[in-house]
Structures are given as C-alpha cells and as structure tokens.
DOMIMI-438478 format. One record per residue (C-alpha): residue in three letters; x, y, z. Coordinates in Angstrom, 1 decimal, decimal comma. Example, Ala and Ser with C-alpha at 12.3 -4.5 7.8 and 13.67 -1.06 7.14 Angstrom:
# DOMIMI-438478
Ala / 12,3 / -4,5 / 7,8
Ser / 13,7 / -1,1 / 7,1
# end
This chain:
# DOMIMI-438478
Met / 6,1 / 31,9 / 60,2
Pro / 8,4 / 34,0 / 57,6
Lys / 11,1 / 36,4 / 59,4
Thr / 10,6 / 40,0 / 59,1
Thr / 13,8 / 42,2 / 58,9
Val / 13,9 / 45,3 / 60,8
Pro / 15,7 / 48,4 / 59,3
Leu / 18,5 / 50,0 / 61,3
Leu / 17,6 / 53,4 / 62,6
Lys / 20,2 / 56,1 / 61,3
Glu / 19,1 / 58,9 / 63,2
Pro / 21,9 / 58,9 / 65,8
Gln / 24,5 / 59,2 / 63,1
Gln / 22,5 / 62,2 / 61,7
Lys / 22,6 / 63,9 / 64,9
Lys / 26,3 / 63,3 / 65,2
Lys / 27,1 / 65,0 / 61,7
Arg / 24,8 / 67,7 / 62,7
Ser / 26,7 / 68,3 / 66,1
Arg / 30,0 / 68,3 / 64,3
Lys / 29,1 / 70,8 / 61,8
Leu / 27,5 / 73,1 / 64,2
Ala / 30,7 / 72,7 / 66,4
Gly / 32,9 / 73,6 / 63,5
Ile / 30,6 / 76,7 / 62,7
Leu / 30,7 / 77,9 / 66,3
Phe / 34,7 / 77,4 / 66,2
Leu / 35,0 / 79,6 / 63,3
Leu / 32,8 / 82,4 / 64,7
Val / 34,7 / 82,4 / 68,0
Leu / 37,9 / 82,6 / 65,8
Ile / 36,6 / 85,3 / 63,8
Leu / 35,6 / 87,1 / 66,8
Leu / 39,0 / 86,7 / 68,4
Cys / 40,9 / 87,8 / 65,1
Val / 38,4 / 91,0 / 65,0
Leu / 39,3 / 91,7 / 68,7
Phe / 43,1 / 91,2 / 68,2
Phe / 43,3 / 93,4 / 65,2
Arg / 41,3 / 96,1 / 67,1
Ser / 43,5 / 96,0 / 70,2
Ser / 46,8 / 97,8 / 70,6
Ile / 48,9 / 94,7 / 70,8
Ser / 48,3 / 94,4 / 66,8
Lys / 49,6 / 98,1 / 66,5
Ile / 53,0 / 99,2 / 65,9
Ser / 54,3 / 100,7 / 69,3
Glu / 57,9 / 101,5 / 68,8
Ile / 60,0 / 102,4 / 66,1
Ser / 63,8 / 103,1 / 66,1
Phe / 66,4 / 103,8 / 63,5
Glu / 70,1 / 103,1 / 63,7
Gly / 73,0 / 104,4 / 61,7
Asn / 71,2 / 107,4 / 59,8
Thr / 73,4 / 110,4 / 59,7
Tyr / 72,4 / 112,5 / 56,8
Leu / 68,4 / 111,9 / 57,3
Ser / 66,5 / 112,6 / 60,3
Asp / 64,2 / 109,9 / 61,9
Gln / 61,1 / 111,9 / 60,9
Glu / 62,3 / 112,1 / 57,1
Leu / 62,9 / 108,2 / 57,2
Leu / 59,4 / 107,8 / 58,8
Asp / 57,9 / 109,8 / 56,1
Ile / 59,6 / 107,9 / 53,2
Ser / 59,1 / 104,6 / 54,7
Gly / 55,4 / 105,2 / 55,6
Leu / 56,1 / 103,7 / 59,1
Lys / 53,9 / 105,4 / 62,1
Val / 53,5 / 104,4 / 65,8
Gly / 49,7 / 102,9 / 65,8
Ala / 49,8 / 101,4 / 62,3
Pro / 48,9 / 97,8 / 62,0
Phe / 51,9 / 95,7 / 62,8
Phe / 51,2 / 93,1 / 60,1
Gly / 50,2 / 95,8 / 57,5
Thr / 53,6 / 95,8 / 55,6
Ser / 56,4 / 93,8 / 55,4
Gly / 59,8 / 94,3 / 56,4
Ser / 60,9 / 93,9 / 52,7
Lys / 58,6 / 96,6 / 51,5
Ile / 59,9 / 98,9 / 54,1
Glu / 63,7 / 97,9 / 53,1
Ser / 62,6 / 98,5 / 49,3
Lys / 61,3 / 102,1 / 50,0
Leu / 64,2 / 103,1 / 52,0
Ser / 66,8 / 101,8 / 49,7
Gly / 65,9 / 104,3 / 47,1
Ile / 67,5 / 106,8 / 49,1
Lys / 71,1 / 107,8 / 47,6
Ser / 72,9 / 108,0 / 50,6
Ile / 71,8 / 104,6 / 51,9
Gln / 74,2 / 101,6 / 50,9
Glu / 72,3 / 98,8 / 52,9
Val / 69,1 / 98,7 / 55,1
Arg / 67,7 / 96,0 / 57,2
Val / 64,2 / 95,9 / 58,9
Asp / 63,9 / 93,8 / 62,0
Lys / 60,1 / 93,4 / 63,2
Ser / 59,5 / 91,9 / 66,7
Phe / 56,5 / 90,9 / 68,0
Pro / 54,6 / 92,7 / 69,9
Gly / 54,8 / 96,1 / 68,2
Lys / 58,5 / 96,7 / 67,7
Val / 60,3 / 97,8 / 64,3
Arg / 63,9 / 98,4 / 64,2
Val / 65,4 / 99,8 / 61,2
Glu / 69,2 / 99,3 / 60,8
Ile / 70,8 / 101,4 / 58,1
Gln / 74,2 / 101,5 / 56,6
Glu / 75,2 / 104,9 / 54,6
Tyr / 77,8 / 105,1 / 52,2
Pro / 81,0 / 106,6 / 53,5
Val / 82,1 / 110,1 / 53,2
Val / 85,2 / 110,1 / 50,8
Ala / 85,7 / 113,9 / 49,9
Tyr / 84,5 / 117,3 / 50,5
Glu / 83,4 / 120,2 / 48,4
Leu / 82,7 / 123,9 / 49,0
Thr / 79,8 / 125,4 / 47,5
Ala / 79,7 / 129,0 / 46,1
Asp / 78,3 / 130,3 / 49,3
Gly / 81,0 / 128,7 / 51,5
Gln / 78,9 / 125,6 / 52,7
Leu / 80,6 / 122,3 / 53,0
Asn / 79,2 / 119,2 / 51,4
Gly / 80,2 / 115,8 / 51,9
Leu / 80,7 / 113,6 / 49,0
Leu / 79,8 / 109,8 / 49,4
Ala / 81,3 / 106,8 / 48,0
Asn / 78,7 / 106,5 / 45,2
Gly / 79,0 / 110,4 / 44,4
Thr / 75,9 / 111,6 / 46,2
Arg / 76,2 / 114,9 / 47,9
Val / 75,2 / 115,3 / 51,3
Asn / 74,6 / 118,6 / 53,4
Leu / 76,6 / 118,9 / 56,5
Asp / 74,8 / 121,5 / 58,2
Asn / 73,3 / 118,9 / 60,9
Gly / 76,5 / 119,1 / 63,1
Thr / 78,2 / 116,1 / 61,5
Met / 82,1 / 116,5 / 62,2
Pro / 84,3 / 116,4 / 59,0
Ile / 86,9 / 114,0 / 59,1
Glu / 90,2 / 114,6 / 57,0
Lys / 89,3 / 113,8 / 53,6
Pro / 90,4 / 115,5 / 50,3
Ile / 88,4 / 118,8 / 49,1
Leu / 87,5 / 118,8 / 45,5
Thr / 87,5 / 122,3 / 43,8
Gly / 86,9 / 123,0 / 40,2
Trp / 84,5 / 120,4 / 39,6
Ser / 81,5 / 120,8 / 37,6
Pro / 78,2 / 119,2 / 39,7
Asp / 77,2 / 117,1 / 36,2
Asp / 81,0 / 116,1 / 35,6
Pro / 80,7 / 112,3 / 34,7
Asn / 84,1 / 111,7 / 36,4
Leu / 83,1 / 112,9 / 39,5
Pro / 81,0 / 109,7 / 41,0
Lys / 83,9 / 107,6 / 39,3
Leu / 86,5 / 109,7 / 41,5
Cys / 84,1 / 109,3 / 44,7
Gly / 84,3 / 105,3 / 43,8
Thr / 87,9 / 105,4 / 43,4
Leu / 88,6 / 107,1 / 46,8
Ala / 86,5 / 104,7 / 48,6
Asn / 88,7 / 101,7 / 47,5
Ile / 91,8 / 103,6 / 48,6
Pro / 93,5 / 103,0 / 52,0
Asp / 92,1 / 105,5 / 54,5
Ala / 95,6 / 106,5 / 55,5
Leu / 96,3 / 107,9 / 51,8
Thr / 93,1 / 109,6 / 51,4
Thr / 93,7 / 111,5 / 54,6
Glu / 97,0 / 112,5 / 53,2
Ile / 95,4 / 114,1 / 50,0
Ser / 94,1 / 117,8 / 50,8
Glu / 92,8 / 118,8 / 47,4
Ile / 91,9 / 117,3 / 44,1
Thr / 91,4 / 119,2 / 41,0
Pro / 90,3 / 118,3 / 37,4
Ser / 93,0 / 118,5 / 34,8
Pro / 91,9 / 116,6 / 31,7
Thr / 93,8 / 116,1 / 28,5
Val / 93,0 / 114,4 / 25,1
Ser / 94,9 / 111,3 / 26,1
Tyr / 93,7 / 111,4 / 29,8
Pro / 90,2 / 112,8 / 29,9
Asp / 90,0 / 111,9 / 33,6
Arg / 93,4 / 113,1 / 34,4
Ile / 93,6 / 115,0 / 37,8
Lys / 96,0 / 116,9 / 40,0
Met / 96,2 / 116,1 / 43,8
Tyr / 97,8 / 118,1 / 46,5
Thr / 99,0 / 116,5 / 49,7
Arg / 99,4 / 117,8 / 53,1
Ser / 103,1 / 116,8 / 53,0
Lys / 103,5 / 119,1 / 49,9
Phe / 103,5 / 116,6 / 46,8
Glu / 101,7 / 117,5 / 43,6
Val / 100,4 / 114,3 / 42,2
Ile / 99,3 / 114,0 / 38,7
Ser / 97,2 / 110,9 / 37,7
Ala / 94,1 / 109,7 / 36,3
Ile / 90,9 / 108,4 / 38,0
Ser / 91,1 / 105,1 / 35,9
Val / 94,6 / 104,2 / 37,1
Leu / 94,7 / 105,8 / 40,7
Ala / 93,5 / 102,9 / 42,7
Glu / 96,3 / 100,5 / 41,2
Lys / 98,8 / 103,3 / 41,6
Ala / 98,1 / 103,9 / 45,2
Glu / 100,7 / 101,7 / 46,6
Tyr / 103,7 / 103,4 / 44,7
Met / 102,3 / 106,8 / 45,7
Asn / 102,4 / 106,0 / 49,1
Met / 105,9 / 104,6 / 49,0
Ile / 107,5 / 107,6 / 47,2
Met / 105,8 / 110,3 / 49,8
Asp / 107,0 / 108,1 / 52,6
Ser / 110,6 / 107,7 / 51,4
Gln / 111,3 / 111,2 / 49,3
Asp / 111,2 / 114,8 / 49,8
Pro / 108,4 / 116,8 / 48,4
Gly / 108,1 / 117,2 / 44,6
Ile / 106,0 / 116,3 / 41,5
Leu / 104,9 / 112,9 / 41,1
Thr / 103,3 / 111,6 / 38,0
Leu / 101,2 / 108,3 / 38,2
Leu / 100,2 / 107,6 / 34,7
Asp / 101,3 / 104,9 / 32,1
Ala / 104,6 / 105,7 / 33,3
Asp / 105,5 / 107,0 / 36,7
Thr / 107,9 / 109,7 / 37,3
Tyr / 109,1 / 111,7 / 40,4
Val / 110,9 / 115,1 / 40,2
Pro / 111,6 / 116,7 / 43,6
Tyr / 111,0 / 120,3 / 43,8
Glu / 114,6 / 121,2 / 44,5
Thr / 117,9 / 119,1 / 44,2
Ser / 120,8 / 119,4 / 46,5
Glu / 123,7 / 121,8 / 45,2
Asp / 126,1 / 119,0 / 45,8
Glu / 124,2 / 116,8 / 43,2
Pro / 124,0 / 117,2 / 39,2
Asp / 120,3 / 118,0 / 38,2
Gly / 118,1 / 115,2 / 37,8
Glu / 120,1 / 112,6 / 40,0
Asn / 117,2 / 112,4 / 42,3
Asp / 114,6 / 111,8 / 39,8
Thr / 112,9 / 108,4 / 39,5
Thr / 111,2 / 106,5 / 36,7
His / 108,7 / 103,6 / 37,5
Lys / 106,9 / 101,6 / 35,0
# end
C-alpha cells in the first residue's frame, strides 16, 4: 500500500502571530493613554520659576521676555531657546537655564558690571555698563564709587569704548576717578580728561588708557597732585613747586 503524507497544520503559528500583534497594539494604546494622562496632569507643567542675579530687570519683565509662565508645559520649550531670548537683553552678559523635573526652572543671570555713571538733564543718575548700555537706577540700586561721565553725547561712538576700557582697569583705580569728560583733538579723537578724588587732572586717550593705568597709579601713589598726561609720551607736572626748588625740578617724563 502506498504511503500518504499528512500536511502539517499551521494554525497554531498563525494564532501566535495574531496574539503578538494584538499584544503590541494593546501596548501602544496603553502607552498613548498614559502619555495623554501625563501631559494633561499637573506633573508635566512648570510649577516653579526662579531668577537669580537680575538687578536691572524685574522677574516679571524677564518672564514676559522669556515666555516662561507657571502652568505652561515643562517640555514645551528647551533651555537653549530661553537662553537665546534672554541673551538679547543688552544688560545681560551671560544666562544659564537649569530645568529640573518635575516642574522647576531656574534661570541664572550674569549682568554686565557698572563701570561709570551719568547724570541726566533732569538730575537722574543712570548707570553705564561695561558694554556701554545705560540702566536706570531708580529701583533702589545703591551706587558704588565709580566715575561720573559729564559732557558726553548719547550717540558718541567713543562712549561704549570708554566703558569697555574702564571694565578692564583695576577697580582700585576706577574708584579713584571721580569724573571723565571728552576732550578730543585732531591727533587724538578719543582724548579724555579725568579728575581724581586725590585732586589729579589726568589727560589721556581711551585707546591707550588701559596700558597706561599702571603708570597712572604709580604717579598718584608717589607724587603730589598735579597734571598727568598719558599719551604717546607721559608727563607729570605738579600744581605748585616748592619755593626751595627751581621751576620744573619736580616734572617727570615717561615714555
């Protein structure tokens, strides 16, 4: 008798494939449901926003600029986007955003330092930052000992350069300077006059002031008040010479 071959049944394998597909669909549905519940819950929202280091802008002003608000989606915006928005503020030198789950956003701000002050026509005191930005000091900021700038036009291109230079000069020296006025010449368009608290009159130029600072400090520490010129050649002439000394004996020249 010839043998007959019985084919293998494939139904169990098909059932297994269908079961796996069904399980996968159920898993995705559960995952989607959990995501919906999560993003609708308070745990996915911003619950706390804090700013540190801001002096010239209030927290509310920073909130308006950054677009941050309590109750907004925590994952709705990245820290880099918030930093980019706040970095556009002229008084801010550096900003760092730290987001920590659940719901906390901390913004650390480093502002440009105040290097000088100016008096407005109505008697208000404005601060000038290291990048030349003017800030209003009406919010109770206590002025520190820095030069007062007088006689400067608001659009003078040398003003931001002066502010940047003052930021690179030792604090001990800038606190000694009481006033700075523009005094341009053909040879030195950025020429300035400075008056110190120790009664010196200093003539210099913004472009050379930083490199002349050490010599300026040395003369003021060792000589009586006088006129100190710090340009290509440095000269010092006291206001008065002693009766026992010939005229000009106290003059010094430094190159």
